[in-house]
C-alpha positions in Angstrom: 172.3 264.7 115.0 170.1 267.1 116.5 167.6 265.4 119.1 164.8 266.6 120.4 164.4 267.7 124.2 161.1 269.0 124.7 159.1 266.9 123.8 161.9 264.3 124.5 163.0 261.8 121.5 163.0 258.7 124.2 159.2 260.0 125.2 156.5 258.0 122.8 154.0 260.1 124.5 155.5 263.6 124.1 154.1 267.0 122.7 154.8 270.4 122.2 154.2 273.0 124.8 151.7 275.4 123.5 151.3 278.9 124.4 147.8 279.6 126.8 147.1 282.2 124.0 146.9 279.2 121.5 149.4 281.2 119.2 152.4 279.6 119.4 154.2 276.2 120.2 157.6 275.8 121.7 160.2 273.0 120.9 163.6 272.5 122.2 166.2 270.8 120.3 169.6 269.5 121.4 173.0 268.6 119.7 176.5 267.7 120.4 179.7 270.3 119.4 183.1 269.5 119.0 184.1 271.5 121.9 182.6 269.1 124.2 179.3 271.6 124.4 176.0 270.5 124.0 173.8 273.1 122.3 170.5 273.6 123.0 167.8 275.7 121.1 164.3 277.1 121.9 162.3 277.3 119.1 158.7 278.9 118.1 156.0 277.6 115.7 153.3 279.8 114.8 150.0 278.2 115.3 148.3 279.7 112.3 151.0 278.6 110.0 150.8 275.3 111.0 147.0 275.2 110.7 147.4 276.6 107.0 150.0 273.8 106.0 147.7 271.4 107.4 144.4 272.7 105.5 146.0 273.1 102.6 147.3 269.6 101.3 149.0 270.8 98.2 151.4 272.9 99.9 155.2 272.0 99.6 156.7 274.5 102.1 156.3 273.5 105.7 156.4 276.7 108.4 159.9 277.3 109.3 160.1 277.6 113.0 161.8 280.6 114.7 165.0 280.2 117.0 163.9 282.1 120.0 167.2 281.6 122.5 170.3 279.4 122.3 172.5 278.0 125.3 175.4 276.0 124.9 178.3 274.6 127.8 179.5 271.1 128.7 177.1 269.2 130.3 177.2 268.3 134.1 174.1 268.1 135.7 173.4 264.4 136.5 170.6 263.2 133.9 169.0 259.7 134.1 168.7 259.0 130.3 170.8 259.5 127.4 170.8 262.5 125.0 170.8 265.3 127.7 170.0 268.8 127.0 171.1 272.3 128.4 167.8 273.4 128.6 165.0 271.9 130.7 161.9 272.4 132.3 160.2 274.7 129.2 157.2 276.9 130.8 155.0 279.7 129.4 153.9 282.5 131.0 150.0 282.7 131.9 149.9 285.8 129.6 152.4 284.4 126.8 155.0 286.8 126.7 157.2 285.3 128.2 159.0 281.4 128.2 160.7 280.1 131.2 163.4 277.3 130.8 166.5 276.1 132.9 169.9 276.3 131.5 173.6 275.0 133.0 176.1 277.2 132.9 179.8 276.4 133.0 180.1 275.7 136.8 177.0 273.0 136.1 174.6 275.2 137.9 170.8 275.2 136.5 169.7 278.7 136.2 166.4 280.0 135.7 165.8 282.0 132.9 163.2 284.6 131.2 162.9 284.8 127.4 160.9 287.4 125.9 158.9 286.0 123.0 158.6 289.5 121.2 162.9 289.9 121.1 164.3 286.8 122.5 166.1 288.7 125.1 167.0 286.5 128.1 167.0 287.6 131.8 168.5 285.2 134.6 166.4 284.8 137.4 167.9 283.0 139.9 170.9 284.0 142.4 174.7 283.2 141.0 176.2 280.5 142.8 173.0 278.8 143.0 171.4 275.9 141.3 168.0 275.5 140.4 166.0 272.2 140.8 162.4 272.6 140.1 160.4 276.0 139.4 156.6 276.9 138.8 155.0 280.4 137.4 152.0 282.0 138.8 150.7 284.8 137.3 153.2 287.6 137.8 155.1 285.0 140.4 158.2 283.0 140.0 158.6 280.3 142.8 161.5 277.9 142.4 164.2 276.0 144.8 167.6 276.3 144.7 170.4 275.0 146.6 174.2 276.7 147.1 176.7 275.3 144.6 179.7 273.5 145.9 177.8 272.8 149.6 178.9 269.7 151.2 175.9 270.2 153.6 175.4 266.5 153.3 177.4 266.3 156.1 174.4 267.7 158.3 173.3 264.4 158.7 176.3 262.8 160.1 175.6 263.8 163.6 177.2 267.4 162.5 180.7 265.6 161.9 181.9 265.9 158.4 183.0 263.0 156.7 186.9 264.0 156.5 187.0 265.3 159.8 189.7 263.6 162.2 188.4 260.8 164.3 184.7 261.1 162.5 182.5 258.4 163.6 181.5 256.1 160.3 179.5 253.4 162.2 176.2 252.1 161.1 176.2 255.1 158.7 174.4 253.8 155.3 177.0 254.7 152.7 179.6 253.1 150.9 183.4 253.4 150.7 182.9 255.7 147.6 180.8 257.8 149.6 183.4 258.3 152.2 186.6 258.3 150.0 184.9 260.6 147.2 182.7 262.8 149.0 182.8 265.6 146.5 181.4 263.2 143.8 178.1 263.0 146.0 177.7 266.9 145.7 174.1 266.3 143.9 172.8 265.8 147.5 172.3 269.2 148.9 170.0 271.2 150.8 167.7 273.3 148.7 166.0 276.6 149.9 162.6 277.9 148.4 162.6 281.3 146.6 160.0 283.6 145.4 160.3 286.5 142.8 157.8 288.8 143.0 157.1 292.9 141.6 160.7 292.3 140.7 162.1 291.3 143.7 163.6 288.1 145.2 163.2 286.8 148.5 164.0 283.7 150.2 161.3 281.7 152.4 162.8 281.1 156.1 163.0 277.4 156.3 165.0 274.9 154.6 164.1 271.4 153.3 166.2 268.4 153.8 168.5 267.1 151.5 167.1 266.6 147.7 168.7 264.5 144.8 168.8 266.9 142.2 168.6 264.1 139.2 165.3 263.2 140.2 162.2 265.2 138.9 159.4 265.9 141.7 156.1 267.6 141.5 156.5 271.4 142.3 153.1 273.3 141.8 152.0 276.5 143.6 148.3 277.0 144.2 146.1 279.3 142.1 146.4 282.1 144.8 150.2 281.7 145.1 150.0 281.1 148.7 151.1 277.4 148.9 153.8 275.3 147.4 153.1 271.4 147.1 156.4 269.4 146.5 157.5 266.0 147.4 160.2 266.2 150.2 162.4 263.7 152.1 161.0 261.8 155.2 163.6 262.3 157.8 161.9 260.2 160.7 159.5 257.0 159.6 156.2 257.1 161.5 155.6 253.5 163.5 152.4 253.0 161.6 154.0 252.8 158.1 154.9 249.3 158.5 151.7 248.7 157.3 152.6 250.0 153.8 154.2 247.5 151.3 155.5 248.5 148.1 154.3 247.7 145.2 154.9 243.7 144.0 156.9 243.2 147.4 156.8 240.8 150.0 157.2 242.4 153.2 156.0 246.2 154.2 158.3 249.2 155.1 160.8 248.5 157.9 160.5 251.6 160.1 164.1 250.6 161.7 166.1 250.6 158.6 168.2 253.7 158.5 168.6 253.2 154.6 165.0 254.2 154.0 165.7 257.6 155.2 169.4 257.7 154.0 170.0 260.9 151.8 172.8 258.4 149.9 170.0 256.1 149.1 168.6 257.5 145.7 165.1 255.7 146.8 164.8 257.1 150.0 161.4 257.6 151.4 159.7 260.8 150.3 156.0 262.4 151.0 153.9 265.1 149.5 154.1 268.6 151.8 152.9 272.0 151.6 154.9 274.8 152.4 153.2 278.3 153.4 155.2 280.8 150.8 154.5 283.6 153.4 155.8 282.4 156.7 157.8 279.3 155.3 155.9 276.8 157.2 156.4 273.4 155.7 153.6 270.4 156.9 152.9 267.1 155.5 150.0 267.2 153.0 149.4 263.4 153.4 150.2 260.9 156.2 151.8 258.5 153.8 155.0 257.8 151.8 155.1 258.3 148.0 154.8 255.1 146.3 157.7 256.1 143.5 160.2 255.5 145.9 158.8 252.2 146.9 159.7 250.9 143.0 156.4 252.1 141.6 156.4 253.0 138.0 153.4 255.5 138.3 154.3 259.4 137.5 154.8 261.7 140.5 152.4 264.5 140.1 150.5 267.2 141.3 148.0 269.6 140.2 146.0 272.2 142.0 142.1 272.5 141.4 141.0 275.9 139.8 139.5 277.1 143.1 142.4 276.1 145.1 140.8 274.0 147.7 141.8 270.4 146.3 144.9 269.0 145.0 145.3 265.9 142.8 148.4 264.1 143.8 149.6 260.7 142.2 151.6 257.4 143.3 150.9 257.8 147.1 150.0 255.8 150.0 146.5 257.0 152.0 146.6 257.6 155.3 144.7 254.9 157.6 142.2 257.2 158.5 141.4 257.6 155.0 141.8 254.1 153.7 138.0 253.2 154.2 137.6 249.6 152.2 140.7 249.8 150.8 143.1 247.3 151.8 141.4 247.7 155.1 142.4 244.6 157.7 146.0 243.4 155.7 148.9 245.1 153.7 148.0 248.5 152.6 149.0 248.9 149.0 149.6 252.3 146.7 146.8 254.6 145.4 147.1 255.6 141.9 145.7 258.9 142.0 144.3 260.9 145.1 142.6 264.1 145.6 143.1 266.0 148.8 141.1 269.1 150.3 143.6 271.0 151.9 141.1 272.3 154.3 140.2 269.2 156.1 143.0 267.2 154.9 140.7 264.8 153.6 142.4 262.2 151.4 140.4 260.1 148.8 141.4 257.6 146.8 140.4 257.8 142.7 141.6 254.5 141.8 144.3 252.4 143.4 147.3 251.6 141.8 147.7 248.9 138.8 151.6 248.8 138.8 153.1 245.6 139.7 156.7 245.2 138.4 156.7 241.0 138.1 153.1 241.2 136.0 154.6 244.0 134.0 157.3 241.9 133.2 155.6 238.9 132.3 153.4 241.2 130.3 150.3 240.6 132.4 147.0 243.0 131.0 146.5 243.3 135.0 149.4 246.1 135.5 149.1 249.3 134.2 151.2 252.6 135.0 150.0 256.2 135.3 151.8 258.3 133.2 149.7 261.6 133.7 146.6 262.8 136.0 144.7 266.3 136.0 141.4 267.7 136.4 138.8 267.9 133.8 135.8 270.2 132.7 135.7 270.8 136.7 137.2 270.1 140.0 134.9 267.0 140.5 136.0 265.6 137.2 139.4 263.8 136.8 141.2 262.5 133.8 144.0 259.7 134.4 146.1 258.4 131.6 147.5 255.1 131.8 150.2 253.0 129.7 149.3 249.6 129.0 151.7 247.2 126.9 152.4 250.3 124.7 149.3 251.9 124.7 147.8 254.9 126.2 144.4 254.8 127.8 142.4 257.8 129.4 140.1 256.8 132.3 137.7 259.8 133.5 136.5 259.6 137.2 133.6 261.9 138.8 133.0 262.9 142.4 129.5 261.7 143.4 128.2 261.4 146.8 131.6 261.7 149.0 133.5 259.0 146.3 135.2 259.1 143.0 133.4 256.8 140.6 134.2 255.9 136.8 132.4 258.2 134.8 129.6 256.9 132.7 130.4 255.1 129.5 130.6 257.4 126.4 131.4 260.6 128.5 133.5 262.9 126.0 135.9 266.0 127.5 135.7 268.9 126.0 138.2 271.7 126.2 141.1 269.8 127.6 144.4 270.6 126.5 147.9 269.3 126.7 149.0 272.5 128.9 148.4 272.8 132.7 145.0 272.4 134.2 144.3 275.8 134.3 144.8 277.0 130.8 142.4 278.2 128.7 142.3 275.2 126.2 143.0 277.6 123.1 144.6 274.4 121.2 142.0 274.7 118.3 142.7 270.9 118.1 146.4 271.3 116.8 149.2 269.1 118.1 152.8 268.9 117.4 154.4 265.7 118.4 157.5 263.5 117.2 157.2 260.7 114.5 160.1 258.0 114.4 160.9 254.1 113.9 163.4 251.7 113.8 164.7 253.2 110.7 163.2 256.4 110.8 165.3 259.4 112.0 162.7 261.5 114.3 160.9 264.7 113.1 158.1 267.2 114.0 154.4 266.5 113.0 151.5 268.3 113.6 148.0 266.6 113.9 144.7 268.6 113.2 142.3 266.3 115.4 139.4 267.9 114.2 140.0 267.3 110.5 141.7 264.1 111.4 144.9 264.8 109.1 148.9 264.7 109.9 151.5 266.1 108.3 155.7 266.2 108.6 156.6 269.8 109.2 160.0 269.9 110.4 163.2 267.9 110.1 166.0 269.1 112.0 168.6 266.9 110.2 168.7 267.3 106.7 172.3 266.8 106.4 171.5 263.3 107.3 169.2 262.6 104.4 172.2 261.0 102.3 173.8 259.1 104.3 173.8 255.3 104.2 172.7 253.8 107.8 172.3 250.2 108.7 169.1 248.7 108.2 167.0 247.7 110.8 164.5 244.9 111.8 162.5 243.4 114.6 164.5 240.2 115.4 162.5 237.1 117.4 164.1 233.9 118.5 163.4 231.4 121.6 166.0 230.3 124.1 166.0 226.7 125.4 163.4 227.1 128.1 160.8 228.2 125.4 161.0 231.5 126.2 160.3 234.0 123.4 162.9 237.3 122.8 162.3 240.2 120.5 165.3 242.6 119.8 166.3 245.1 117.2 169.0 243.4 114.3 170.9 246.2 112.5 172.4 245.0 109.7 175.5 246.3 108.4 175.7 249.2 105.6 175.9 247.9 102.3 174.7 244.4 103.6 175.1 241.7 101.3 172.7 238.4 101.6 174.5 235.3 102.1 177.7 236.6 103.4 178.2 235.9 107.1 179.2 239.2 109.3 180.8 239.5 112.7 178.0 240.5 115.2 178.1 242.6 118.4 175.3 241.9 121.0 174.0 244.7 122.9 172.2 244.5 126.1 170.0 246.6 128.6 166.9 247.0 126.6 165.2 247.7 123.3 162.4 250.3 122.2 160.8 248.8 119.0 159.1 252.0 118.5 162.3 254.5 118.5 165.1 255.2 116.0 168.1 253.1 116.9 171.3 254.6 116.3 173.5 254.0 119.6 171.8 251.4 121.5 169.3 251.7 124.6 172.1 253.8 126.0 174.8 256.3 125.2 177.3 254.3 127.5 179.9 252.0 125.5 176.8 251.0 122.5 176.9 252.1 119.1 174.9 250.4 117.1 174.9 252.4 113.9 178.8 253.3 113.5 179.5 249.4 114.2 177.0 249.0 111.5 179.2 251.0 109.4 182.0 249.1 110.2 180.8 246.0 108.6 179.6 244.5 112.0 175.9 243.3 112.8 174.1 244.6 115.9 171.6 242.6 118.2 169.8 244.9 120.6 168.8 242.4 123.5 165.6 243.4 126.0 165.9 242.9 129.6 164.3 240.1 131.1 163.4 241.0 134.7 160.9 237.9 136.3 163.9 236.4 138.2 165.6 239.3 139.0 167.5 238.7 142.3 167.7 235.2 141.9 170.9 233.2 140.4 168.7 232.7 137.4 168.8 236.3 136.4 172.2 236.1 134.6 171.3 232.4 133.2 168.1 233.6 131.3 170.5 235.9 129.4 173.1 233.9 129.1 170.7 231.6 127.6 169.1 234.0 125.2 172.6 235.2 123.9 173.4 231.6 123.2 170.1 231.0 121.4 170.4 234.3 119.3 173.7 233.5 118.0 172.7 229.8 116.9 169.8 231.2 114.7 171.7 233.7 113.4 174.4 231.5 112.5 172.0 229.0 111.0 170.4 231.6 109.1 173.7 232.0 107.7 173.8 235.7 108.9 176.4 235.7 111.5 180.3 234.3 111.6 180.2 232.2 115.0 183.8 232.8 115.2 183.2 236.5 115.6 180.7 237.5 118.1 181.1 240.1 120.7 179.1 241.1 123.8 178.6 244.6 125.4 177.3 244.9 128.9 176.5 248.4 130.9 175.6 248.9 134.2 173.7 245.4 135.8 174.2 243.7 132.5 177.7 243.7 132.9 177.1 240.9 135.4 175.5 238.8 132.6 178.4 239.6 130.2 180.9 237.9 132.5 178.5 234.9 133.4 178.4 234.6 129.5 182.3 234.6 129.1 182.8 232.0 131.9 179.9 229.8 131.5 180.1 229.9 127.5 183.7 230.8 126.8 184.0 229.4 123.3 181.4 231.5 121.9 182.5 235.1 122.2 185.7 236.7 120.5 185.7 240.1 122.6 183.4 242.1 125.1 183.1 244.9 127.0 181.7 245.8 130.4 181.2 249.4 130.8 180.4 251.2 134.7 178.3 247.8 135.6 177.9 245.9 138.5 179.4 242.4 138.3 178.2 240.4 141.6 181.8 239.8 142.9 182.9 239.5 146.5 184.7 242.7 146.5 181.8 244.8 145.3 179.6 243.3 147.8 182.3 244.4 150.3 182.5 247.9 149.0 179.0 248.7 148.3 177.0 246.6 150.3 175.6 249.2 152.5 173.9 251.4 149.4 173.3 248.8 146.8 170.6 246.9 148.4 170.4 242.9 148.9 170.4 241.7 145.1 173.6 239.8 145.6 172.4 237.9 148.7 169.6 236.7 146.9 171.2 235.5 143.9 174.0 233.5 146.1 171.6 232.5 148.8 173.3 234.3 151.5 176.0 236.4 152.4 179.7 235.5 151.8 180.1 234.8 155.4 180.9 231.1 156.8 179.1 228.5 155.1 177.3 231.0 153.0 180.9 231.7 151.6 180.9 228.3 149.5 178.1 229.7 147.4 179.8 232.9 146.5 182.9 231.0 145.7 181.2 228.5 143.5 179.0 231.2 141.3 180.6 234.5 141.5 182.1 235.6 138.2 185.3 237.2 139.4 185.6 233.9 141.2 186.3 232.0 137.9 188.1 234.4 135.6 190.3 232.0 134.4 187.6 230.5 132.4 187.8 233.8 130.4 189.5 233.7 127.2 187.7 236.6 125.4 189.8 240.0 125.2 187.9 242.2 127.6 187.2 245.9 127.5 186.5 247.8 131.1 185.3 251.0 131.5 185.6 252.5 134.7 183.6 256.1 135.3 184.3 258.2 138.2 187.0 257.1 140.8 184.2 254.9 142.6 183.8 252.6 139.6 187.5 252.3 139.0 187.9 251.1 142.7 185.0 248.9 142.1 186.1 247.5 138.6 189.7 247.0 140.1 189.3 243.4 141.2 188.3 242.4 137.4 191.0 244.4 135.9 193.8 243.1 138.3 192.7 239.4 138.1 192.9 239.4 134.7 195.8 241.0 134.5 197.8 238.8 136.6 196.7 235.8 134.4 198.1 237.8 131.3 194.8 237.9 129.8 194.1 240.5 127.0 192.6 243.1 128.9 192.2 247.0 128.7 191.2 249.4 131.5 189.4 252.4 130.4 188.9 255.3 133.2 186.3 258.0 132.1 187.3 260.2 135.3 184.4 262.9 135.0 181.7 261.2 133.3 178.2 260.4 134.3 176.9 256.6 134.3 174.9 257.3 131.3 177.4 259.5 129.5 176.0 262.9 128.3 179.6 264.8 127.3 180.2 264.3 123.8 183.9 263.7 124.0 183.3 261.5 127.0 181.0 259.4 124.3 183.7 259.5 121.8 185.9 257.8 124.4 183.1 254.7 125.1 181.8 254.6 121.8 184.2 255.3 119.5 186.3 253.2 121.5 184.3 250.2 121.6 183.6 250.5 117.7 187.8 250.4 117.5 187.9 247.4 120.1 185.3 245.1 118.1 186.6 246.3 114.4 190.0 245.1 116.0 189.0 241.3 117.4 185.8 240.7 115.1 187.1 241.8 111.4 189.7 240.5 109.1 192.7 240.7 111.9 190.4 238.5 114.2 192.3 235.1 115.2 190.8 232.0 116.0 188.6 232.4 119.0 188.7 229.0 119.8 192.8 229.4 120.2 193.1 231.0 123.6 196.8 230.9 123.4 197.1 232.5 120.4 194.9 235.4 121.8 196.5 235.6 124.7 199.9 235.9 122.7 198.9 238.2 120.3 198.0 240.4 123.0 200.8 240.6 125.0 202.9 240.9 121.3 200.3 244.1 120.7 201.2 245.4 124.0 205.0 245.3 123.2 204.8 246.9 120.0 203.0 249.5 121.4 205.1 249.9 123.7 208.2 250.2 121.3 205.9 252.5 119.2 204.6 250.4 117.0 201.1 249.2 115.9 200.6 245.2 116.4 199.2 242.9 114.1 197.7 239.6 113.7 200.0 236.5 113.0 199.4 236.0 109.2 197.1 239.6 108.6 197.7 241.4 105.8 195.5 244.6 106.3 196.2 247.0 109.1 194.2 249.5 108.1 191.6 248.9 110.7 193.7 248.9 113.9 192.5 251.7 116.4 
């Protein structure tokens, strides 16, 4: 299957990037290859052809895109979502003659390329041996930051002593045992250097910033005159007055003496907007306040320069105390959704306070909204902010009047605002290219003429799938015993027969109702459509977060699983003896609680690279995992507090588990964390498999890693839930079957359930 990478398949608001001259659109797609590589292609659409197709409703042939450039490699760069691309960060040159992009090479370095629109010739701009994190193009200048590959410069944080040095002092370091034992796996924490390519020559800015996580996208914007660069940089020391700042929805302010807040091993270490002089390399804070996104805000990180280069529009930040005015005066300081800073005076003005509140969002409150885009409008005294609220987008306009930012008069209509950057000429001619999909429809590219009000499909990148039978998906609703209503995605098996009861696999960790459901919420372990093709019904279950960090968190989901099963059984859709569960990451904890609290419901389960709320996990990773387990058990596992852990932590109660369990460990630190679960079940002769994906990412990206995990789970549940299935209530029989299977496998044979005559579905 080919997926869109830019605009991204999983971004419901994405649109294709139009060239500044308004003549072309650039689109990126990616697909997996049998060689374990991902192939990404940059496609070019001609705007005139798209316009003609939209105007002529009788036209049958849609405009065909031109492949500009292809890149293929085994993906290695850490990606924070499913369906990674080898190509990222597509940008047009201001004269529309070139397309710039980042592309991975075989060493996992992201190289900066310039691709000629006329002939498709590729030119590498970044030096070999470096990996580019971010870049910007301003006229003929290209500015980027890059880190030296394999440079374990993270050691500089630790008193100048490498972690593996003899006699290294590790006391009080905010790291886990995995960071120490497998330091090479922490290479995503690096020092970055800023480079400028000007007049065909490349030179490095004579300053280096602190370590940056290279899986995070940070603002990186060059001023119109090419003199200054704005970006988010990590904070190495917390000013004492930052103790007034409070994260969105948090009950406590920033703890200025907490070393974890500035530890590069903390994925959410504090950052702030900074200004880099590209001539002399001087780095200065742009604003004396931290970024709110590193404290849990979902507002987008963004930096946009005004056309005159005197102002910068930044998002998701705390204002300095002297710029607060009446905002939060006298109490805890909460963040600003967007602010405009005058770089001459460094005066910061809040456009509007942040409305993001994680608890309100979880509860569906209309009071919570996420900022997803910010830009200057028709003038530098005009700002447009886009908010996402309950799946809907709302654009708000603000004007600078009498020294303050105020909402623009109702009914104001913006002109000349394009989907590109704020300094483009607005030559879009009202045409946009975007992705259309739903639960049962694969993503296709559509064009819309906003002036004429018509839309048409212009490209289907997967014509080979038109004749393939797929399971039908629908939104399924149920209520648990507390009355809470859940809405997930129910995938019926291919060639579904009404009245027949099917095996069921419940997949966890989120549900997107507007997205084509092929795998699930993630690519690790989940395989909704392949399971449906194997005759298994799948229920994709959303997360519920209002009780996160409490003992009720897992119980909410255990109740959800049970209520969904009861309803599906009552409706005659599911065989109650053939139900499986898949947990990934945080939801592994929910799956284990379900197997313990309600063991007779489940015939098989999988937990993949997850947290299990166990004692051993707490001891191994407490330093950088936060306090979520402390909240669940009401204290640390010491003294009297140990009793609550023994009573409630899943791994102290694995004797209650009867379902066969598949455990997937991804990377050495994950294997270490999963060992307590595996060894306990193995010691009790319970049916358990431990699968080790040595070099995989948490969200699996490489095609062969996904085959191991996803196809492995299809085989796992076919084995336990289809016609070889023994009675789930007969736990001793399950154990005997598993031991017999292992004995036969050791002898070179394949085991079979006693009495079953069909072994065609065995893994």
